[in-house]
C-alpha positions in Angstrom: -1.8 5.7 24.5 -1.2 4.4 20.7 1.5 5.1 18.0 0.3 5.0 14.3 -3.2 3.6 15.5 -1.5 0.7 17.5 -2.4 0.2 21.1 1.2 0.2 23.3 0.2 -1.7 25.8 -1.4 -4.8 23.8 1.1 -4.4 21.2 4.4 -4.2 23.1 3.4 -4.8 26.7 4.5 -1.0 27.2 3.2 1.7 29.4 4.0 5.6 29.2 5.6 6.6 32.5 3.7 9.9 34.0 6.7 12.2 34.4 6.9 12.2 30.3 3.9 14.4 30.3 6.2 17.7 32.0 8.0 17.1 28.5 5.3 17.0 26.6 3.1 19.7 27.6 6.2 21.8 27.9 5.1 24.6 24.9 7.6 24.7 22.1 10.2 27.6 22.1 9.5 30.8 19.9 12.1 31.2 17.0 14.3 34.2 17.7 12.9 37.5 16.0 15.1 39.4 14.5 15.3 43.1 15.6 17.3 46.4 15.7 18.8 48.0 18.4 19.5 51.9 18.2 21.8 53.2 20.8 19.6 56.6 20.8 16.3 54.8 21.7 15.1 53.0 24.2 14.4 49.3 24.0 14.6 47.3 20.6 12.4 47.0 17.2 11.3 43.8 16.7 10.4 42.1 13.4 7.4 40.2 14.5 5.4 39.8 11.3 5.8 36.0 11.8 5.4 33.6 14.5 7.6 30.4 14.1 8.8 28.3 16.8 12.1 25.7 16.8 11.9 22.0 16.9 11.9 20.8 20.1 13.0 17.4 21.8 10.6 15.8 23.8 11.8 13.3 26.5 9.3 9.8 27.0 10.0 7.2 29.2 8.4 3.7 28.5 8.2 0.8 30.7 7.9 -2.7 29.4 7.2 -5.9 30.9 8.4 -9.2 30.0 9.4 -12.4 31.3 12.2 -13.9 29.3 15.0 -12.5 26.8 13.6 -13.8 24.1 10.4 -12.0 24.7 12.0 -8.7 25.6 14.0 -8.5 22.5 11.2 -9.6 20.5 8.8 -6.4 21.8 12.0 -3.9 22.1 13.1 -4.9 18.6 9.6 -4.7 17.2 9.2 -1.2 19.1 12.1 0.2 17.8 11.4 -0.6 14.2 8.1 1.0 14.6 9.2 4.1 15.6 12.2 4.4 13.9 10.8 4.0 10.8 10.5 6.4 7.7 8.4 9.8 8.1 6.6 11.2 11.0 4.8 9.1 13.6 1.3 10.0 15.2 1.7 9.8 18.8 -1.6 9.9 20.4 -1.9 9.8 24.7 -5.4 9.8 25.1 -5.9 13.1 26.6 -7.2 14.9 23.6 -3.6 15.5 22.3 -1.8 14.0 19.5 1.6 14.8 18.2 3.6 14.0 15.2 7.4 13.0 16.0 10.2 11.8 14.7 12.8 9.5 16.5 16.5 11.1 17.7 18.0 8.9 20.0 17.4 6.4 22.9 19.2 8.4 26.1 18.7 5.1 28.9 17.8 2.1 29.7 17.7 0.3 33.0 16.3 -3.1 33.7 14.4 -4.4 36.7 14.5 -8.6 37.8 16.1 -8.9 34.4 14.3 -11.8 32.2 12.2 -13.0 35.2 8.6 -13.5 35.7 7.3 -9.9 36.4 10.5 -8.6 34.9 10.5 -4.9 33.2 12.4 -2.5 31.6 12.7 1.3 31.7 13.4 2.9 28.5 13.9 6.7 28.2 13.9 8.0 24.6 14.0 11.2 22.7 11.6 12.5 20.0 11.5 15.4 17.7 8.8 17.9 17.0 9.3 19.9 13.8 5.9 21.4 13.7 3.7 22.5 17.1 1.0 20.4 17.5 -1.3 22.5 19.4 -4.3 23.1 17.8 -4.6 26.6 16.9 -8.2 26.9 16.6 -8.4 26.5 20.3 -8.6 30.5 21.5 -11.4 30.4 24.1 -11.3 29.6 27.8 -13.6 27.7 29.8 -14.1 27.4 33.3 -11.2 29.1 35.0 -10.5 30.4 38.6 -12.3 33.2 40.5 -8.7 34.5 41.5 -8.2 37.3 39.0 -7.0 40.8 38.3 -3.4 39.8 38.6 -2.3 39.6 34.9 -4.4 39.6 31.4 -3.3 39.1 27.7 -5.4 40.8 25.2 -7.9 41.6 27.8 -8.3 38.3 28.7 -7.7 37.7 32.3 -5.3 35.0 33.4 -7.8 33.6 35.7 -10.1 32.8 33.1 -7.9 30.0 31.6 -7.5 28.8 35.2 -4.0 30.8 35.6 -2.6 32.5 38.5 0.7 34.0 39.5 2.8 31.5 41.6 4.6 34.0 43.8 6.0 37.4 43.1 7.5 38.5 39.9 10.3 40.3 40.9 12.2 40.2 37.6 9.1 42.2 36.4 9.7 44.6 38.9 13.8 44.9 38.4 15.0 48.1 36.8 16.0 47.6 32.8 19.7 47.7 32.3 21.1 51.0 30.9 22.6 50.8 27.0 26.2 51.7 26.3 26.8 55.5 26.8 28.0 57.4 23.6 32.2 57.9 23.7 34.7 59.2 21.8 37.1 57.0 23.6 37.9 59.2 26.4 34.6 61.1 27.3 31.5 59.1 28.1 28.1 61.6 26.7 25.7 61.5 29.6 23.2 63.9 28.2 20.9 61.3 26.8 20.5 57.8 28.7 18.4 55.0 27.1 17.6 51.5 28.2 17.9 48.1 26.9 14.8 45.6 26.5 13.8 43.0 29.4 13.4 39.7 29.2 10.9 38.2 32.1 10.3 35.0 33.5 6.8 35.0 35.1 5.9 31.7 37.3 2.4 30.6 37.4 0.5 27.9 38.1 -2.8 26.3 36.6 -6.3 24.7 37.9 -8.7 22.7 36.2 -11.7 20.7 37.2 -11.7 18.4 34.4 -9.0 17.0 32.0 -11.1 18.4 29.4 -11.0 21.7 30.6 -7.5 21.6 31.4 -6.7 20.5 27.7 -8.9 23.3 26.2 -7.0 26.3 28.5 -3.6 24.9 27.7 -4.3 25.2 24.2 -6.1 28.3 24.6 -3.6 30.2 26.6 -0.8 29.2 24.3 -2.7 30.6 21.6 -3.2 33.9 23.3 0.7 34.5 22.6 1.3 32.4 19.9 0.6 34.8 16.9 2.5 37.7 15.3 2.8 41.0 16.2 3.1 42.1 19.9 0.8 40.9 22.6 -1.0 43.7 25.4 0.3 42.1 28.8 -1.5 43.8 32.1 0.7 42.9 35.1 -0.5 44.2 38.5 3.0 44.5 40.1 4.0 47.5 37.8 0.0 48.3 37.4 0.4 48.8 33.6 -0.4 47.1 30.2 2.9 46.6 28.3 3.3 45.4 24.8 5.6 42.0 24.9 6.0 38.8 22.9 6.3 35.2 23.9 10.0 33.6 23.9 9.8 30.3 25.6 8.1 27.9 28.3 11.5 27.3 30.6 9.5 25.0 33.2 6.6 22.6 33.0 5.2 20.0 35.8 1.9 18.4 35.4 -0.3 16.9 38.4 -2.9 14.2 37.3 -5.4 13.6 39.6 -9.4 14.3 40.7 -8.4 18.0 39.5 -5.7 18.6 36.8 -2.8 21.3 38.5 0.5 22.3 36.6 3.0 24.3 37.5 4.8 26.2 34.7 7.0 29.3 33.8 6.9 31.5 30.5 9.3 33.8 29.2 8.3 37.1 27.7 10.5 39.8 25.9 9.5 43.3 26.6 11.0 45.3 23.7 10.4 49.3 25.2 9.9 49.5 29.2 7.9 52.5 29.1 6.3 52.5 32.6 9.9 53.3 33.9 9.2 56.8 32.7 5.9 57.0 34.6 3.8 56.3 31.6 0.9 54.1 32.6 1.3 51.7 29.4 3.8 51.6 26.8 3.2 53.5 23.8 5.3 50.6 21.4 3.0 48.6 19.0 3.8 46.8 16.1 2.1 47.6 12.6 2.3 44.5 10.4 2.2 44.9 6.5 2.6 41.6 4.8 4.4 43.7 1.3 5.8 46.3 2.8 6.9 45.3 6.4 6.3 48.4 8.2 6.8 48.6 11.8 6.5 51.6 14.1 8.7 52.4 17.0 8.0 53.7 20.4 7.8 57.4 19.2 4.9 56.5 16.4 7.6 56.6 13.4 7.3 54.3 10.6 10.2 52.2 9.8 10.8 50.2 6.4 12.2 46.9 6.9 13.4 44.7 4.1 13.3 47.2 1.2 
């Protein structure tokens, strides 16, 4: 691993603790989309013309070896000066991924055999990534697994990315909440009932034969969701294609070995839950116009926003 081209082992007697990759590889969270929520219509009408991510905090844990107090202080002070210097710093983790970080805070330090031969210190630090570093040009999955038919995004099976659901997805099968019924303060009008949108968390596992395959598919899967507009997602539990958009990655844990595996969860928003009315797929779609800002609701009517 290098920071601004400097090898952390040769420069600071340092190595990265592997658990750091769980935080590093967790996909960025999408910046909240603005939407309108009409009481007389099912779901919401989001403005999905842009895909932007929130700054994310990444936790990295380092181990510094040292044999004396003076050596530790020299290494630690020099390292801190390097990562806290002005501007962004390029972190290359040697796995085909590099990130632009800025230092945020030191969360904790723990010394083992302080200032003795073969002594060491574990340092947990937080860094901020203001713009996602995932290569947006990586879009084609390679390798993959034979288990397919459970989920797809944009017509591409999750299995092509080496991804499969990790257990059942109960959140998909739950009915959406009802919207508040119209009332004059005394009587509720129940002639027309409308449903809210749904946010679902899907637990997944990922398998790759090689590290190169894993890195490619890790990026390609994110890029299948990290775009403007909604994405067509097929969900086997309901045997339907729904229009949805990515919200965030809630968990991530990777295991480096002869084969690379990972378990993670992604959270999606389904603006209109059309299958609950016996429709095989939702009719919701988004029309994106950079000048006029046009959206179409689930009934095909054009809405003009920001005019």
